[in-house]
matplotlib code that plots the C-alpha trace (Angstrom):
import matplotlib.pyplot as plt

x = [66.7, 64.2, 63.0, 61.9, 59.7, 56.5, 55.3, 58.5, 58.2, 54.6, 55.8, 58.6, 56.1, 53.8, 56.6, 57.6, 54.1, 53.8, 56.9, 56.1, 52.7, 54.3, 56.8, 55.9, 57.3, 56.8, 59.3, 62.4, 62.5, 58.9, 58.4, 58.4, 55.0, 53.7, 54.3, 51.5, 49.1, 49.7, 47.9, 49.9, 49.9, 51.7, 54.0, 55.0, 55.6, 57.8, 59.7, 60.4, 61.5, 63.8, 65.2, 66.4, 68.0, 71.7, 71.3, 69.8, 72.1, 75.4, 74.0, 73.4, 70.0, 69.1, 72.1, 70.9, 74.2, 73.8, 76.7, 74.5, 71.3, 73.1, 74.5, 71.0, 69.4, 72.2, 71.5, 67.8, 68.3, 70.8, 68.1, 65.3, 61.8, 59.3, 56.5, 57.8, 58.8, 55.2]
y = [104.2, 105.0, 108.2, 106.3, 103.9, 105.6, 102.5, 102.2, 105.8, 105.2, 102.6, 104.6, 107.3, 104.8, 103.5, 107.0, 107.9, 104.9, 105.6, 109.3, 108.3, 105.9, 108.5, 109.5, 112.9, 115.5, 115.0, 117.1, 119.2, 119.8, 119.8, 116.2, 116.4, 117.5, 114.0, 112.8, 115.4, 116.2, 113.9, 111.1, 112.1, 115.5, 114.1, 111.3, 113.7, 116.0, 113.1, 111.9, 115.4, 115.6, 112.1, 113.5, 116.5, 117.0, 116.9, 113.5, 112.2, 113.3, 111.8, 108.5, 108.3, 107.4, 105.2, 101.7, 99.8, 96.8, 98.3, 101.4, 99.3, 97.2, 100.0, 101.9, 98.5, 98.2, 101.9, 101.3, 98.0, 100.1, 102.9, 100.5, 101.4, 103.0, 101.4, 98.0, 98.5, 98.9]
z = [67.6, 70.4, 68.6, 65.7, 67.4, 68.9, 70.7, 72.6, 73.3, 74.6, 76.7, 78.2, 79.2, 80.7, 83.0, 83.8, 84.8, 86.9, 88.7, 89.2, 90.6, 93.0, 94.4, 98.0, 97.4, 94.6, 92.0, 91.4, 89.3, 89.5, 86.0, 86.0, 87.4, 84.0, 82.7, 84.6, 83.6, 79.9, 77.3, 75.9, 72.3, 72.5, 75.1, 72.8, 69.9, 72.2, 73.7, 70.2, 69.2, 72.3, 71.8, 68.1, 69.7, 70.1, 73.9, 73.8, 71.1, 72.9, 76.1, 74.8, 75.6, 71.8, 71.5, 70.1, 71.1, 73.4, 75.6, 76.2, 76.7, 79.3, 81.1, 81.1, 82.5, 85.1, 86.3, 86.5, 88.7, 90.8, 91.3, 91.7, 90.9, 93.3, 91.8, 92.2, 95.7, 96.6]

ax = plt.figure().add_subplot(projection="3d")
ax.plot(x, y, z, "-o")
ax.set_aspect("equal")
plt.show()
């Protein structure tokens, strides 16, 4: 489970920050801009707590199944990464 792996959450946060920095326009919602500014330690704790919340659990974001992982990976490919495009 992602929420149980602080290193994985740090890696996810690193990728999110990299992609937010690569965006040509401000993120929507604007609250995502806070991900670039807030210190990593509290953000990792906050993200781990969110991933354990009913919202995340019911969304499948914290589902360790291979099917969910493959679906999220395919979605990421379809969306493309702004950081990779540069």
